[in-house]
C-alpha positions as CSV (number, residue, x, y, z in Angstrom):
1,X,-11.2,-25.7,-0.3
2,X,-11.0,-27.6,3.0
3,X,-10.6,-25.6,6.1
4,X,-7.5,-26.0,8.2
5,X,-7.6,-26.9,11.9
6,X,-6.6,-23.3,12.8
7,X,-9.3,-21.8,10.7
8,X,-11.9,-24.2,12.2
9,X,-10.8,-23.3,15.7
10,X,-11.0,-19.6,14.8
11,X,-14.5,-20.0,13.4
12,X,-15.6,-21.9,16.5
13,X,-14.2,-19.3,18.8
14,X,-15.7,-16.5,16.7
15,X,-19.3,-17.8,16.7
16,X,-19.3,-18.6,20.4
17,X,-17.7,-15.2,21.4
18,X,-20.1,-13.3,23.6
19,X,-18.9,-10.0,22.1
20,X,-19.6,-11.2,18.6
21,X,-23.1,-12.2,19.7
22,X,-23.7,-8.9,21.4
23,X,-22.6,-7.0,18.4
24,X,-25.0,-8.9,16.2
25,X,-27.8,-8.3,18.6
26,X,-27.1,-4.5,19.0
27,X,-26.5,-3.9,15.3
28,X,-22.8,-3.2,15.3
29,X,-20.5,-4.2,12.5
30,X,-17.8,-5.8,14.6
31,X,-17.0,-6.9,18.2
32,X,-14.2,-4.3,18.3
33,X,-16.9,-1.7,19.2
34,X,-16.8,-2.9,22.8
35,X,-13.1,-2.1,23.1
36,X,-13.9,1.5,22.3
37,X,-17.0,1.5,24.5
38,X,-15.0,0.3,27.5
39,X,-12.2,2.8,27.0
40,X,-14.7,5.6,26.4
41,X,-16.5,4.7,29.6
42,X,-13.3,4.7,31.6
43,X,-11.5,7.7,30.0
44,X,-14.4,9.9,28.8
45,X,-13.3,10.3,25.3
46,X,-16.6,11.0,23.5
47,X,-19.1,13.7,24.2
48,X,-22.0,15.2,22.2
49,X,-20.9,17.7,19.6
50,X,-17.4,16.5,19.2
51,X,-15.5,16.2,15.9
52,X,-13.9,12.7,15.5
53,X,-11.7,11.1,12.9
54,X,-11.7,7.3,12.7
55,X,-8.6,6.0,10.9
56,X,-8.7,2.6,9.3
57,X,-12.4,2.6,10.0
58,X,-13.6,-0.5,8.0
59,X,-15.9,-2.3,8.7
60,X,-17.2,0.6,10.7
61,X,-18.0,-0.5,14.2
62,X,-16.0,2.2,15.9
63,X,-17.6,4.9,13.6
64,X,-21.0,3.6,14.4
65,X,-20.4,3.9,18.2
66,X,-18.7,7.3,17.8
67,X,-21.6,8.6,15.7
68,X,-24.1,7.7,18.3
69,X,-22.0,9.3,21.1
70,X,-21.4,12.6,19.4
71,X,-24.9,13.0,18.1
72,X,-26.4,15.2,15.4
73,X,-24.4,18.2,16.6
74,X,-21.1,16.3,16.3
75,X,-19.2,14.9,13.3
76,X,-17.5,11.7,12.5
77,X,-15.2,11.3,9.5
78,X,-14.3,7.7,8.8
79,X,-11.2,7.0,6.6
80,X,-10.1,3.7,5.1
81,X,-8.3,2.3,2.0
82,X,-11.1,-0.2,1.8
83,X,-14.6,0.6,0.6
84,X,-17.1,0.8,3.4
85,X,-20.9,0.6,3.5
86,X,-22.4,3.9,4.4
87,X,-23.2,4.6,8.1
88,X,-26.0,7.0,9.1
89,X,-24.6,10.2,10.4
90,X,-21.0,9.3,9.5
91,X,-19.0,10.9,6.6
92,X,-16.8,8.2,4.9
93,X,-13.8,8.8,2.8
94,X,-12.0,6.0,0.9
95,X,-8.3,6.5,0.4
96,X,-4.8,6.3,2.0
97,X,-4.7,9.1,4.5
98,X,-0.9,9.2,4.2
99,X,-1.3,10.7,0.7
100,X,-1.5,14.4,0.5
101,X,-4.5,14.4,-1.8
102,X,-6.6,12.2,0.6
103,X,-5.4,14.3,3.6
104,X,-6.5,17.4,1.8
105,X,-9.9,15.9,1.1
106,X,-10.3,14.9,4.8
107,X,-9.5,18.5,5.9
108,X,-11.9,19.9,3.4
109,X,-14.7,17.6,4.7
110,X,-14.0,18.8,8.2
111,X,-14.8,22.3,7.0
112,X,-12.4,24.0,9.3
113,X,-13.8,22.5,12.4
114,X,-11.0,21.5,14.9
115,X,-10.7,17.8,15.6
116,X,-11.4,16.8,19.2
117,X,-10.5,13.1,19.0
118,X,-8.6,10.8,16.6
119,X,-9.2,7.1,17.0
120,X,-7.3,4.3,15.2
121,X,-7.9,0.5,15.5
122,X,-5.6,-0.2,12.5
123,X,-3.6,-3.4,12.2
124,X,-1.7,-4.9,9.3
125,X,-2.6,-8.1,7.5
126,X,-0.7,-10.8,9.4
127,X,2.0,-12.6,7.4
128,X,3.1,-14.9,10.2
129,X,6.6,-13.5,10.2
130,X,6.8,-12.0,13.7
131,X,9.4,-9.3,13.2
132,X,7.8,-8.1,9.9
133,X,4.3,-8.0,11.4
134,X,5.5,-6.1,14.4
135,X,7.3,-3.5,12.3
136,X,4.2,-3.0,10.1
137,X,1.9,-2.7,13.1
138,X,4.1,0.0,14.7
139,X,4.4,1.8,11.4
140,X,0.6,2.1,11.3
141,X,0.5,3.3,14.9
142,X,3.2,5.9,14.1
143,X,1.2,7.1,11.1
144,X,-1.9,7.5,13.3
145,X,0.1,9.6,15.9
146,X,1.6,11.8,13.1
147,X,-1.9,12.3,11.6
148,X,-3.3,13.3,15.0
149,X,-0.5,15.8,15.4
150,X,-1.6,17.5,12.2
151,X,-5.3,17.7,12.9
152,X,-6.0,17.8,16.6
153,X,-6.9,20.9,18.4
154,X,-4.8,21.9,21.4
155,X,-6.1,19.7,24.3
156,X,-7.5,17.1,22.0
157,X,-7.2,13.3,22.5
158,X,-5.9,10.3,20.6
159,X,-6.8,6.6,21.0
160,X,-4.5,4.2,19.0
161,X,-4.0,0.5,18.9
162,X,-0.4,-0.7,19.3
163,X,1.3,-4.1,19.7
164,X,3.8,-4.8,22.5
165,X,7.2,-5.5,21.1
166,X,9.9,-3.8,19.1
167,X,9.3,-0.1,18.7
168,X,6.6,0.1,21.4
169,X,8.8,2.0,23.9
170,X,9.8,4.6,21.4
171,X,6.2,5.2,20.3
172,X,5.0,5.5,23.9
173,X,7.7,8.0,24.6
174,X,6.9,10.0,21.5
175,X,3.3,10.3,22.6
176,X,4.3,11.4,26.1
177,X,6.1,14.3,24.4
178,X,3.0,15.3,22.5
179,X,0.3,14.7,25.2
180,X,-0.2,15.7,28.8
181,X,-0.9,12.1,29.8
182,X,-0.6,8.8,28.1
183,X,-2.7,5.9,29.4
184,X,-2.3,2.2,28.7
185,X,-5.5,0.2,28.3
186,X,-6.3,-3.5,27.6
187,X,-10.1,-3.8,27.3
188,X,-12.0,-7.0,28.1
189,X,-13.0,-7.4,24.4
190,X,-9.3,-7.6,23.5
191,X,-8.5,-11.3,23.5
192,X,-6.0,-12.3,26.3
193,X,-3.6,-14.0,23.9
194,X,-3.3,-10.9,21.7
195,X,-0.4,-8.5,22.2
196,X,-2.6,-5.6,21.3
197,X,-3.1,-2.8,23.7
198,X,-4.4,0.7,23.4
199,X,-2.7,4.0,24.1
200,X,-4.8,7.0,25.1
201,X,-3.2,10.3,24.6
202,X,-5.0,13.0,26.7
203,X,-4.4,16.7,26.2
204,X,-2.6,17.3,23.0
205,X,0.1,19.9,23.6
206,X,-0.3,21.4,20.2
207,X,2.1,21.8,17.3
208,X,5.6,22.8,18.5
């Protein structure tokens, strides 16, 4: 099948992207790892010994980074509907975390340890229909926030990708009600043309 002009342009950009090259050199599965790295460096999200849940983890770049940061004393649980190649020191679970059975499995694997941090880089498959894509993206972000509210310890943190547009204001306000502080981040590895930004919820207030 012949490539379209847009796909050729994407490939050209992808293979000349400095973050793609760096990820290949440093053994990470995706360039997205540098988004997490920058936010972590700025907001001090990850520390040795922490318990972390990575939602929508495939292909696994964020889990790789988190695993290195929390070390042997910590724990990273990576969830995704898609199958994912194993990552050393990371526990992977395939399934839809919105389903009770999968959520129960996740909680069982955590073995009663309180979760310090939930991270989510989830995004929908793009259809090209702007309103529908925005609605699906915000739905995924809402799911991540709701999941975090179920598993985080009091004082825990959340990092979630969102897209500016319809529904963003309501999500941001909802996080402000659940966390002591909500920070907005646009890391350098996030392409300038993308509407994606990241919300950092610091200091979970606990279940009301």
